[in-house]
N, C-alpha and C positions, 0 to 999 in steps of 0.2 A: 954791414950797418945798412939800416934802411933809410932812405931817403928821409928827411924830414919836409914834407910838402903838405899842402892841401889842395884839394880841387873844390871850387866852389860852385854852388848853383844859387838860385834866387833865394832858397830858403835853409840851405843845407851847406854843411862842410863835410867831404869825404877825406880822411885822413887813415895812415897805416894804423893797424891794431896795435893796443900797447897792452902791456902785461895787466895793468890796472882795470882794463875792460871785461877781464873774465867773469868777475862776479855777476855783473849785468847780463853778459851774454848767456851764463848758467840760469839767472833767472828768466829772460825772455825766452828761451828755448825750452823751458819746462813747462810747455803749452802743448796740450795734444791736438788742438786743431791746428796751430802753426806747424807742427811737426808731422802731421797727416799729410800736409800738401808739398812736402820736401820728399827728395829721394833718399837723403842720407842723413836726416835728422831723427835721432830716437827719441823716444818717450816710455817713460820718463828719461827726461835728459840727464845722464850720468853726472853727478857732483864734481867738479873739477876737471871735467873733460874739455871746458873752454880754455884753461890755463895751456894743456898738451896741444889744443888746436891753433891757439894764435903762435905758438913756439915752432910748430910744423909749418905753419903759412908764412912765419917770417923767414925761415929757412928756404922755402919755395921761393919769395920774392928775391932774395940774395941771387940764385940762378935763374930767375926770369921764368919759372914755370908757372907762376900764379901771382895774382895781384888782387889781394884783399883787402878793402878799405872797409873802415868804419863809417856808417851813415849817422850824423850827428846834425841836431838843429843849431842853425847860425847863432841864433839869439840865447845860446846856452842850454844847459842841460847835457843828460849823457847819450849814449848810445842808444839808437833806436833799431839798428840793424845792421847788415853787411851786403856789400856788393862785390862780385868778385869776376876776374876774368882769368880763367884757366887756360894757358897759352900753349900752343903747338907750335913751336918754334920752326920745325922743319917744313911745314906748309902755310905758316904766316897766318895762323888763324886763331881764334880763342873762343872758349865759350865762356857766356855770360850765366852767372846765377846769382841770386840775392833773396833775403828773407828780411823781414819787417816785422818787428814785436806787434802782436795782435792791436794793442791800443792806440797803434799808429796806423792802422788799416784806412782805407777810403779816404785818404786825405793828399793823394797825389805823390807822397815821399817815394814810392817804389819808382814811380815813373822818372822822376826827377833824378833820382842817384842812377837808374839804370841808363838813361839817356847820358849823364855826365860821363857814366864809365865807357860806355860805349866811344864816346868822342875820344875820350883818353887812350882809347885802345888804338884807334885810328889814327890820330894826329900825333901820340906822341910815342907809342909802342909800335906803330908802322904794320897793323896786322893788315890784312887784306879780305878778311871775312871774319864777322862775328856770329855766332849761333846762340840760341838758346831753346829750352825745351821746358814744357809744364804739363803736368797730369790733365788729362783732357775733362775731368772733372771740376776743375779751377779755372772757369774763364775768367777770372780776375787777372790772373798772370799772362793770360794771352792778349788781353785788353792793355796790359803795361807794355806788351811787346810792340804791338801794333802801334800804339802811340808813338813809340821811338821810332816808327820806320820800317821795322822788321816786317817780312813777308812769310805766312804760313806757307811752309813747305810739304808738309805732309803728316800723316799720323802713323805712328808705329803702335800696332795691336799688342796688348799684352806685354809690353816691351820691358816693364819695372815690376818687380814683386816688393810690395810695400805691405807688412803686417800680414803676411799671408793671403794678401790680395794683388792679383796681376791688373795693371794699370795700363791704358793707354795712354801713349806720349803724343802732344803734338809738337811739331820741330818748327821753328824760326831762323830766318837768317836774313843777314844784310850783308851787303859789299861797302867798301870804303867808297868808292865813287858813288853809291846812292846815298850814303849818309849826310858827308858833308857839312855836318853840325847843324842840319834842318832842327827848328824847334820842335819839340815834342807836340804832338795833336792834342786837341782837347776831345 
């Protein structure tokens, strides 16, 4: 059973995924531009994949392998995206990833959600280190990571193949003692 809790920010509620989120996820992810900026989202997004993805992630949560949270506005309304911590329990670290539906871009929601998820990872899950990565051609994701205090650690050239194109990837990281719930930078 998943815990019934929410994490809050000034404008957002982050909560475990629900079966009823599948339709919204299917709709938001069926966006070529959004998918092109991610490693694992296909386009067109296969109808019904969200339900299976939710089930897989509920199972991963139960064993502590991943913590996927729906990003929702506090003032009501549905899911806007997700934020995720993929755990490496042996090494006490996690990888942060997130996506936001395109109509919610450029409003600070990714930064707010990512910051709160990283705080949760350090304060409640006990990670020592959290990393993240983004395609070099997507500097907006780099700005999100820098705003939450992550440091650019390097670039992996032609590291990921997305739609028959090799992509350079920027790698970021932060240690627990460097985070300490600092507010995100503007």
